[in-house]
C-alpha positions in Angstrom: 94.3 -18.6 -131.5 94.3 -14.8 -132.4 95.4 -12.3 -129.9 93.6 -11.6 -126.9 94.4 -7.9 -126.6 95.6 -5.1 -129.0 98.0 -2.8 -127.2 101.6 -2.2 -126.2 100.5 -1.6 -122.7 101.9 -4.1 -120.1 99.7 -6.5 -118.6 99.5 -6.3 -114.8 101.9 -9.0 -113.6 101.2 -11.3 -110.9 104.1 -10.1 -108.8 105.3 -6.5 -108.7 108.8 -6.3 -110.2 111.5 -3.7 -109.3 111.1 -0.3 -111.3 112.9 2.8 -111.5 112.5 5.3 -108.8 109.9 7.7 -109.2 106.2 7.4 -110.6 104.9 4.0 -109.7 102.6 2.2 -112.3 101.4 -0.4 -109.8 100.2 1.2 -106.5 99.8 -1.4 -104.0 97.2 -1.7 -101.1 98.3 -4.4 -98.7 95.7 -7.2 -97.6 98.1 -9.0 -95.3 99.9 -12.2 -95.8 98.5 -15.2 -97.6 95.5 -13.5 -98.8 96.0 -13.7 -102.7 96.3 -17.0 -104.6 97.5 -17.2 -108.0 96.5 -20.8 -109.6 93.4 -22.4 -110.6 94.5 -25.5 -108.7 94.0 -23.6 -105.4 90.8 -22.2 -106.5 89.6 -25.8 -107.4 90.5 -27.0 -104.0 88.4 -24.0 -102.4 85.5 -25.3 -104.5 85.7 -28.8 -104.0 82.8 -30.3 -102.0 80.3 -27.8 -103.5 77.4 -29.4 -105.4 76.5 -26.1 -107.3 78.8 -23.2 -108.2 78.0 -19.9 -109.8 80.6 -18.2 -111.7 79.5 -14.7 -112.4 81.6 -11.8 -114.1 81.9 -8.8 -116.2 81.6 -8.3 -119.9 85.0 -8.8 -121.4 85.9 -11.9 -119.4 86.9 -14.7 -121.5 84.9 -17.4 -119.6 85.9 -20.0 -122.0 89.6 -19.8 -121.2 88.8 -19.5 -117.4 86.5 -22.5 -117.6 89.3 -24.5 -119.5 91.7 -23.8 -116.7 89.5 -24.5 -113.9 88.1 -27.7 -115.4 91.8 -29.0 -115.7 92.2 -28.3 -112.1 89.1 -29.8 -111.0 89.8 -33.0 -113.3 93.1 -33.4 -111.1 91.0 -33.7 -108.0 88.6 -36.4 -109.8 85.9 -33.7 -110.2 84.1 -33.7 -113.6 81.3 -31.1 -113.3 78.4 -30.5 -115.4 78.9 -27.1 -117.2 76.1 -24.7 -117.7 76.2 -21.5 -119.6 74.2 -18.1 -119.0 74.5 -17.4 -122.6 71.8 -20.1 -123.2 69.4 -18.4 -120.8 69.7 -14.9 -122.5 67.4 -13.4 -125.0 68.4 -13.9 -128.6 71.1 -11.1 -129.7 68.5 -9.7 -132.3 66.1 -9.1 -129.6 68.6 -7.7 -127.1 69.7 -5.3 -129.9 66.2 -4.0 -130.4 65.9 -3.7 -126.5 69.0 -1.5 -126.2 68.6 0.4 -129.4 66.9 3.3 -127.8 70.1 3.9 -125.7 72.8 3.8 -128.4 72.1 7.2 -130.1 71.4 5.8 -133.6 74.2 6.9 -136.0 75.9 9.0 -133.6 79.5 7.7 -133.5 80.0 8.7 -129.8 77.0 9.3 -127.9 73.9 7.4 -126.5 72.0 7.4 -123.1 72.7 5.6 -120.0 70.4 2.7 -120.0 67.8 2.2 -117.2 67.6 -1.5 -118.0 68.6 -4.2 -115.6 70.8 -7.4 -116.4 67.5 -9.6 -115.7 66.0 -7.7 -118.8 68.3 -9.4 -121.2 67.4 -12.9 -119.9 64.6 -15.1 -121.0 62.6 -15.3 -117.8 61.2 -18.8 -118.5 64.5 -20.3 -119.4 66.1 -18.8 -116.3 63.3 -20.0 -114.0 63.5 -23.5 -115.6 67.3 -23.7 -115.1 67.8 -26.5 -112.5 71.3 -28.2 -111.7 71.8 -31.9 -112.4 70.9 -33.8 -109.1 73.0 -36.6 -110.2 76.1 -34.6 -111.0 78.9 -34.4 -108.2 79.2 -30.6 -109.1 77.2 -28.1 -111.4 78.8 -24.9 -112.5 76.7 -22.1 -114.0 79.1 -19.8 -116.0 78.8 -16.3 -117.4 77.5 -12.7 -116.9 74.5 -13.0 -114.5 75.1 -16.4 -113.0 74.1 -15.0 -109.6 70.6 -14.5 -111.1 69.7 -18.2 -111.0 70.0 -18.2 -107.2 71.6 -21.6 -106.9 72.6 -22.9 -103.4 76.5 -22.7 -103.4 79.6 -20.7 -103.5 79.5 -17.3 -105.7 82.5 -16.6 -107.8 83.1 -13.2 -109.4 85.5 -12.7 -112.4 86.3 -9.2 -112.8 88.5 -7.4 -115.3 89.7 -3.8 -115.8 87.8 -1.6 -118.3 91.1 -0.6 -119.8 91.7 -4.5 -120.5 88.2 -4.8 -121.9 88.9 -2.2 -124.5 92.3 -3.6 -125.6 90.3 -6.8 -126.0 87.7 -5.2 -128.1 90.4 -3.7 -130.4 91.7 -7.4 -130.8 88.2 -8.5 -131.6 88.5 -11.2 -129.0 85.5 -10.4 -126.9 81.9 -9.2 -127.6 79.4 -6.9 -126.1 77.0 -8.2 -123.4 74.3 -10.4 -125.3 75.9 -10.0 -128.9 77.1 -12.7 -131.1 80.0 -11.1 -132.8 82.5 -8.4 -132.1 82.0 -5.0 -133.6 84.1 -2.2 -134.7 86.0 -1.0 -131.5 84.5 2.4 -131.2 80.9 1.2 -131.7 81.7 -1.6 -128.9 83.0 1.2 -126.6 79.8 3.1 -127.0 77.7 0.2 -126.2 80.1 -0.7 -123.3 79.7 2.8 -122.0 75.9 3.4 -122.1 74.6 0.0 -121.8 77.0 -3.0 -120.6 78.9 -1.2 -117.9 75.8 0.5 -116.7 73.8 -2.8 -116.3 76.6 -4.9 -115.0 77.6 -2.3 -112.4 74.0 -2.4 -111.0 74.4 -6.1 -110.8 77.8 -6.2 -109.3 76.6 -3.7 -106.5 73.5 -6.0 -106.0 75.8 -9.3 -105.5 78.8 -7.7 -103.9 78.0 -8.5 -100.2 77.6 -12.1 -101.0 80.5 -12.8 -103.3 82.4 -15.8 -101.9 85.6 -15.6 -104.4 87.0 -12.6 -106.3 88.9 -13.5 -109.4 91.1 -11.1 -111.3 90.5 -12.3 -114.9 92.7 -10.1 -116.9 95.5 -12.5 -117.5 95.0 -15.3 -120.2 97.1 -18.0 -118.4 97.2 -17.0 -114.8 94.4 -16.0 -112.5 94.7 -14.4 -109.3 91.9 -14.8 -106.6 90.9 -14.0 -103.0 88.2 -14.3 -100.7 85.4 -12.1 -101.1 85.4 -11.1 -97.4 89.1 -10.3 -97.5 88.5 -8.0 -100.6 85.6 -6.4 -98.8 87.7 -5.8 -95.7 90.4 -4.3 -98.0 87.8 -1.9 -99.5 86.5 -0.9 -96.1 90.1 -0.1 -94.8 90.7 2.1 -98.0 87.3 3.8 -97.3 88.6 5.0 -93.8 92.1 6.1 -95.2 92.9 6.5 -98.7 94.0 5.1 -102.0 95.7 5.5 -105.3 94.2 3.8 -108.3 96.2 2.1 -111.1 96.8 4.6 -113.8 96.9 3.8 -117.4 98.2 5.5 -120.6 97.1 5.9 -124.2 98.6 7.6 -127.4 96.7 10.1 -129.3 96.9 12.1 -132.5 98.2 15.1 -130.8 100.1 13.3 -128.1 103.3 14.4 -126.7 106.7 13.1 -125.3 106.7 14.4 -121.5 105.3 11.2 -120.3 107.4 8.9 -122.3 110.6 10.9 -121.0 109.6 10.9 -117.3 107.9 7.7 -116.6 110.6 5.2 -117.4 108.8 2.1 -116.8 106.1 2.6 -119.6 106.7 0.8 -122.9 108.3 3.1 -125.4 107.3 1.4 -128.7 104.3 3.8 -129.2 104.6 7.3 -131.1 103.6 9.1 -128.0 101.5 9.4 -124.9 98.4 11.8 -124.9 96.8 10.9 -121.9 97.5 9.6 -118.6 94.3 8.3 -116.7 95.2 9.1 -113.4 91.8 9.1 -111.7 89.0 8.6 -114.2 87.2 6.2 -111.9 84.8 4.7 -114.3 87.8 3.0 -115.8 90.5 2.7 -113.1 91.1 -0.2 -110.9 92.5 -0.5 -107.3 95.3 -3.2 -106.9 95.4 -5.3 -103.6 98.7 -6.9 -102.7 99.6 -9.9 -100.4 102.8 -12.0 -100.3 104.1 -10.4 -103.5 101.1 -11.1 -105.6 98.7 -8.5 -107.0 95.0 -8.6 -107.9 93.2 -5.8 -109.3 89.4 -4.9 -108.8 87.5 -2.4 -110.5 87.3 1.1 -108.8 83.5 1.0 -108.7 83.6 -1.9 -106.0 85.0 0.6 -103.5 82.1 3.0 -104.2 79.7 0.0 -103.9 81.2 -1.2 -100.8 81.7 2.1 -99.1 81.0 5.0 -101.2 79.6 7.2 -98.5 82.8 7.0 -96.4 84.8 7.6 -99.5 83.2 10.9 -100.6 81.3 12.0 -97.5 77.6 12.0 -96.7 76.6 15.4 -98.5 78.4 14.3 -101.8 77.0 10.8 -101.7 73.4 12.2 -101.1 74.0 14.3 -104.5 76.1 11.8 -106.6 75.5 8.3 -105.1 78.0 5.8 -106.4 79.5 8.3 -109.0 82.9 9.4 -107.7 83.0 13.1 -108.3 86.4 14.4 -109.0 88.9 13.1 -111.7 92.5 13.9 -112.5 94.3 13.1 -115.8 97.2 14.3 -117.9 97.1 15.7 -121.4 100.7 15.6 -122.8 101.3 17.5 -126.1 105.1 18.4 -125.5 106.4 18.3 -129.1 102.8 17.2 -130.2 100.0 19.1 -131.5 97.1 21.1 -130.4 94.2 19.7 -128.8 91.0 20.1 -130.6 88.9 23.3 -130.2 86.2 22.0 -128.0 83.7 22.5 -125.2 81.7 20.4 -122.8 78.0 20.2 -122.2 76.0 22.3 -119.7 74.7 20.5 -116.5 71.0 20.3 -117.7 72.0 19.2 -121.2 74.2 16.3 -120.1 71.4 15.1 -117.8 68.6 15.5 -120.4 70.5 14.2 -123.5 72.9 11.5 -122.0 71.4 10.6 -118.6 74.6 11.7 -116.7 74.5 12.7 -113.2 77.6 15.0 -113.2 78.5 17.5 -115.8 82.1 18.0 -117.1 83.6 20.8 -115.3 87.2 21.3 -116.0 90.2 23.2 -115.0 93.6 22.9 -116.5 96.5 23.1 -113.9 99.9 23.5 -116.0 102.1 21.1 -114.5 104.9 21.8 -117.1 105.4 23.9 -120.3 107.7 25.5 -122.6 108.3 29.2 -123.4 105.6 30.4 -125.6 103.0 27.7 -124.9 99.2 29.0 -124.9 96.0 27.8 -123.7 93.1 28.6 -126.0 90.3 29.9 -123.8 87.1 31.8 -124.7 86.5 34.0 -127.5 88.0 37.2 -128.8 86.0 40.3 -128.0 82.9 40.9 -130.3 82.7 37.5 -131.8 79.4 36.8 -133.5 78.0 33.2 -132.7 76.7 32.8 -136.4 79.7 34.0 -138.2 81.8 31.6 -135.8 79.4 28.6 -136.7 79.6 29.3 -140.3 83.4 29.6 -140.2 83.5 26.2 -138.5 81.0 24.5 -140.9 83.0 25.8 -143.9 86.1 24.3 -142.4 84.5 21.0 -141.9 82.9 20.8 -145.4 85.9 22.3 -147.3 88.9 20.8 -145.3 90.4 24.3 -144.8 91.9 25.9 -141.9 90.0 27.9 -139.4 91.3 31.3 -138.9 91.8 30.6 -135.0 93.2 34.0 -134.0 90.1 35.9 -135.6 87.8 34.0 -133.1 89.6 32.6 -130.3 91.3 34.0 -127.3 94.8 32.6 -126.4 96.1 32.9 -122.8 100.0 32.3 -122.2 100.8 29.4 -120.2 103.0 29.0 -117.2 103.8 26.3 -114.7 101.2 26.1 -111.8 98.8 28.3 -113.5 95.3 27.1 -113.2 92.7 27.8 -116.0 89.2 27.6 -115.4 86.7 25.7 -117.9 83.2 25.6 -116.7 80.7 23.9 -118.8 80.2 25.6 -122.3 83.5 27.3 -122.4 85.4 27.0 -125.5 89.0 25.7 -124.8 92.1 23.7 -126.0 95.7 23.2 -125.0 98.1 24.5 -127.4 101.2 22.4 -127.9 103.9 22.0 -125.4 101.9 21.9 -122.2 101.6 19.1 -119.8 98.1 19.7 -118.4 97.0 18.2 -115.2 93.3 18.3 -116.0 91.0 18.5 -112.8 87.5 17.8 -113.5 84.3 16.4 -112.5 84.0 12.8 -113.6 82.3 12.4 -117.0 85.1 12.4 -119.6 83.7 11.4 -123.1 81.4 14.3 -123.4 83.7 16.5 -125.6 82.1 18.4 -128.4 84.9 19.1 -130.8 84.4 21.9 -133.3 87.7 22.1 -135.0 90.6 19.7 -135.0 93.4 21.5 -136.9 92.7 19.1 -139.8 94.5 16.4 -138.1 93.7 12.7 -138.4 93.4 10.2 -135.7 95.9 7.4 -135.3 93.8 5.2 -137.4 94.3 7.5 -140.3 90.6 8.9 -140.2 89.4 12.5 -138.9 88.0 12.4 -135.6 84.1 13.1 -135.2 83.1 16.8 -134.9 80.1 17.9 -133.1 79.4 21.5 -134.3 75.8 21.5 -133.7 76.1 20.3 -130.0 78.9 22.7 -129.3 76.8 25.5 -130.5 73.9 24.5 -128.3 76.2 24.8 -125.2 78.7 27.6 -125.9 78.8 30.5 -123.7 79.6 33.6 -126.1 79.9 35.9 -123.2 83.2 34.4 -122.1 85.2 36.5 -124.3 87.8 39.4 -124.3 89.0 40.9 -121.0 86.3 38.8 -119.2 88.4 35.6 -120.0 91.6 36.8 -117.9 89.4 38.2 -115.2 87.0 35.1 -114.7 88.6 32.2 -116.3 92.1 32.4 -115.0 92.5 31.6 -111.3 94.1 34.4 -109.2 95.8 32.6 -106.1 95.0 34.0 -102.5 96.9 32.9 -99.4 94.6 31.4 -96.8 96.7 30.3 -94.1 100.4 29.8 -93.0 102.3 28.0 -90.5 106.1 28.0 -89.6 107.1 26.1 -92.8 103.8 25.7 -94.8 101.3 27.8 -96.7 97.8 27.1 -98.0 96.8 28.8 -100.9 93.3 29.1 -102.5 93.1 28.6 -106.3 89.4 29.9 -106.7 87.4 28.0 -109.4 84.5 29.5 -111.3 81.1 30.0 -109.6 79.7 27.2 -112.1 82.4 24.7 -110.8 81.2 22.4 -108.0 84.7 21.7 -106.8 87.5 23.9 -105.4 91.1 23.7 -105.5 93.8 24.4 -103.0 97.7 24.4 -103.1 100.0 23.5 -100.3 103.5 24.5 -100.0 105.1 22.4 -97.4 108.7 22.6 -95.9 108.5 19.6 -93.4 104.7 18.6 -93.0 101.4 20.1 -92.5 98.2 18.5 -90.9 94.9 18.6 -92.9 91.3 18.0 -91.9 89.0 16.3 -94.4 86.0 18.1 -93.0 83.8 15.2 -94.2 84.8 15.4 -97.7 87.3 13.4 -99.8 90.5 15.2 -101.0 92.2 14.3 -104.2 95.9 15.2 -104.2 98.6 15.6 -106.7 102.3 16.2 -106.0 103.1 19.1 -108.4 106.4 20.2 -107.2 109.1 18.0 -105.4 110.2 14.5 -105.9 108.6 12.6 -103.1 106.0 12.9 -100.1 104.1 10.9 -97.9 100.4 10.9 -97.0 99.9 9.8 -93.4 96.3 9.2 -92.1 94.9 9.1 -88.8 94.1 5.5 -89.4 97.7 4.4 -89.6 98.0 4.4 -93.5 101.4 5.8 -94.6 101.5 6.0 -98.4 104.4 7.2 -100.6 103.5 9.8 -103.2 105.9 10.5 -106.2 106.1 13.7 -108.4 102.9 13.8 -110.7 101.2 10.9 -108.8 97.5 11.3 -107.5 96.1 10.2 -104.2 92.7 10.3 -102.7 92.1 10.6 -99.0 88.7 9.4 -98.0 86.3 11.6 -96.4 86.1 9.1 -93.5 89.8 9.5 -92.7 89.2 12.6 -90.7 92.5 14.0 -90.9 95.9 13.2 -92.6 99.5 14.6 -92.6 101.3 15.6 -95.7 104.9 15.0 -94.9 107.8 16.2 -97.3 110.5 13.7 -98.0 112.1 15.6 -100.8 114.7 17.5 -99.1 113.3 20.7 -100.7 109.9 22.6 -100.6 107.2 20.7 -102.1 103.7 21.8 -103.5 100.6 19.7 -103.3 97.4 20.4 -105.1 94.0 19.5 -103.5 90.8 19.2 -105.0 87.6 18.8 -103.3 83.9 19.5 -103.7 82.6 22.9 -102.6 
């Protein structure tokens, strides 16, 4: 059998191992004792006695491997079920391809449009309605994506899988897209995941979440962990009234650097670099629950589906629904390369062309840097759009260097400086920066104009989007206006005996704002009906203590979300020296 996944990243272990002090790769949220089980024998005992069982789940789950394990465990109990597959009830792959084609962007290698389709649209209605369990069988099991659509009377099991693991499996060609017959190139599979599969399956997951009886973590090939659906929903409710830290994951890249490798000891070191730390990019992060030493991960979207309004607050939920609005991630190019010269689409453009609710409104918070490092931001005074486009086009077609200093403004980088990058702003991080990127959630909508003639890790040039960039660039952001309007100028808002609250104003086109606390011992913070996204940007450790009784440790460079429903919380300094905590929140 070929490899299930292609990555050097560690698979989530069943039990949390001891790791070095500092940054925690596996942040746990306790469910209480005896709530998580870790074998198919216990699951078989849980299902024994049921005449009909539906096993639903997410794209990327290897239902064949899961069925083999569960079937062996049931056989030990003398149960030999009749197995049914949802694949047999789906429309033919060619018909599904035709159905979803309008949402895949044609020949565009990156972009499509978020589909309005539902999971039932991919099924043959007659076949689905005609599906009846064998009345003579002791147990019937319907297995695969959409099993709950059959409406059988019996337990509903849901097998979830983290989206980073879906991508690792796609790279290994061990899975297929929803309704497909065979794997495709990984980047094509990702585009279909993002614009079709995940959109459809998230709608389905939200609809059935209240009635899931058993939740299974399906990311491991040889071991499953599972819990009662009611216990998972109770855990999600607790987080929605307090706070949480999602499981981060990490990726190398063409321009990636060495800061993350050197500062996060628990990561694998058999990669050339780490370009990204996905701290809080919630379409792809998961939440880890723990019980009696065991770990089970569910996708972050389940928290939003269960209690999104309590997580983000009523006003934000009214605007964006289940879309969590704020993200944080790291861009590491210490001893690496420059990021591409790029911009992000304007709000109306991203809605019209891609179907997204949120635009990608960025800021660069400089967590660490080296002397001489720069951030490329806006244009030099007097740059002509037509001349700039011509220079980009010639560079692309001829493979020649762009005269960057002629067209592009550069600002000196420094620790704790905040650069403002509203949609349409030309920007890039020069080498030797560790950027804490604070943004609204969408994250693949980057229009690259110039990539320094670099190649991706697969040895091929990364796609450029000069035309789309030109449709979105704000050429008035140039010269002295950049330093005045695109570099944040901190203002002291409040202070106590041993704390200060600073405002790091964002641009008028940003829908979120940024504060920074300097804390000697502790400070009390009110959520005021909004979620707060925190990051410890100075100091070794802190604790976040909520009004609801949660106490969560925070290490340097870690991200934590305080739910809007928490009401209030306290930032407690446990470093032995002054700490600084950045807070992002919707305006």
